[in-house]
Steps between C-alpha positions, in 0.01 A plus 500: 500500500783740580663436161167538324431831669843638408457373145180704471628806686812559288312560168271741687807681634633518145178662377506747791861586420415587139213721613722669760768576242234640268378720786854630545493637145135602483335797335317571828726700732341373821551140393865560414583606856361175636643289219858613549515333840254217434692360203808424709294343776328282239829403332662389826187309600507323163871429547441344842209287381684382189815399687297321768306302240815416302673368811192306599485329163879457478495636150811721497702222337275525192651833399746477213864554605568721197211731591608523864859577400398766246261660747761505775756659266268781398390567858864510614582766237192703590573502873876551460437805283437677831880538514514725192146636494428872478234435766616204716199501733252487211698228323512281810128538564397423144748217475364346820139519379598339170662216695170452683307500171718235333500284814121525510474398134738208554314383811165518321640301209640236735181478705277458194731285289228234485258741331487877482134558415418647840787747481392612153136534606626719785678725248191523279276568800723787613510649151123466470449691826724779364294506179172527692644773723577695182133485404404615849730802465349570157148494645576741784784719371539524124797738526703245697407209274557672164805700401378815325575550132775741396588659166699194388366214720134385523319428824619168644351274765726441800247354744664423834852578376715810518511527120356305204807274484491393866215251536528399134851371573366260763210389280729437202704260714181327615351447152717190429412366845125519434531317168714231661243456779225468239691218332567327832148542641314180588153655524289731286481749785880531513521547123239776509674671794840494328368628165289768670811622683693502171234711327480739796878545499504553125222759516684696769826490301322617183335789685838605641652519152823345631674372187778327692247311712308391189813371327632327811171346613417349163858386435493305827151368427610383155785301660257330738264421211782341300619290795151404624455127570230459233475376142681678219169617352397649835836677531467654155144613571600652835805675354284644220245623753780668697624681186148617410431624853836679506410683178161601639662621824750713308217654299304590814810635676600732216148616413471798743625832367690778671389859545731589214314274262164617631602863449610456140280707268276299273526541124255760384414666169457836671785748455756485778530793732799720434743477790619828640873536446711634785705816448855460367739390772227333707354150509153377592580325827147361530533295182874440519504368857152368589432452869409136436865421426755411764776754534780417260315228309413691183617818340346731239432312178544155655212255471381367834407130526124461533459123507671192641636239262550131573879518502551855628732535799324797666832675558673191640770507233644825635488370858672175399784683332546723803494204741755310290731800504480503879550124526803508270680712759494196733471214252625214717320532835253787461379739769356246744192278509175695536649840414348526153248771587766689697762507225272550202372856461220569253616793287291405199193702407335214308548241775301463822649281772754477777691203352612405147204256467719213379602224740812405305633855485386557857696202632804598294475839670481339845739202480687551176572229247581246773160537666312494169676180396427344841127574465491360146676185623233461770220543248679266261529229765126526566422476128738207445354319798152528351610414146656173609148362543270739309206259514473542875198717599690746720772541236249650256368765736852582621622555143189700415538738795875535442433590136255769607741622768794533261290691245372735769857552621573685174254779587476486881757518781350243733638146494754564781285745699331318787256786555370473144155355444620222268826379658340240730306338214805476274729328746241272658393363160859474375618299801186288502589357160866449588416296809209303359683371194764342718272239653410160365179448309276208577259377236 
């Protein structure tokens, strides 16, 4: 009975942890104050429960040695960077919390090596609560739930998150999980619940207009569909459905127009009004520098962007170049783990954010080439562990979530940030596959 209770409590703790981390980066200011403290309480409670269950089940030996070694190497570099960090206290704190996160993920994987459905349902349940909370915010405070349109960006749904890319990041990581649960379901009720969650997540992502989340979520879902333990015909049909739904989601996400598009004059046969020319030596400041523009973003005669394209970087390109220039000044060891938002300074008129919004560049900035290679080795060991037996159920969902995570890492600085809304989901799912594929299969 004690083991059964702990087995049921840990997935609930996982769901609570996801909700707490979402609260820590919420669009509602009052919730943020509570969430900042609650997320760490939830994480340490999850850590304690996971370790206790893993020890009870004696499952720690099921973890792959290569994964443990790669994880230990990266954690050692992150913590030791305190010695050369520009902010030693911050580096130590963030390094310590990342140690707790990876230990939690490893303990969960070891505890549920005989089947990870309950862990994954806990992740989906937590993400579903966050999705519903977004609708609650929308019902009671539209201004908090929807980011207002600007001259170049349309109105975007952010729900319970700080910005439109916050909650959509979590939901993109959970899309492959819902599809995997639908394939593994043993009852019609479970299938309906998993598919309903998938559609709810997709709708929220589409409303947010987050292109990175769309690409990542459907890339991971496609991987799960290809590796699903079903017939070849069913795989092809599922993969085709994923592609069609992805196209529809992109169409919905890019449909809203900005104020700039809305303000464009319509073609008319009536004679155009003659603009009043300023006196020689003067310029018309009202038309040359409209108030809708950010300072420094456009000059007289320059065309302002009035719509978002599928592959546009939203100013990230400038931020990436600037961050790389900073990182190249300390190419080997970087500025210290967790110092990304301290070292990077946003001096770019077309970019909004306090970090470069790229996990690879961000880690290069923090730990240099050595740290970036160490993280890639850790991810590689997780992928190789799953690929050794790709027909295993947990291997498929692990590879799907890792695919989504690596795509998102191109446009978000998050994979190494414990306080981020999606970090827990990434590492729990990644370790779950690495541990589960190491056990024997009985027919």
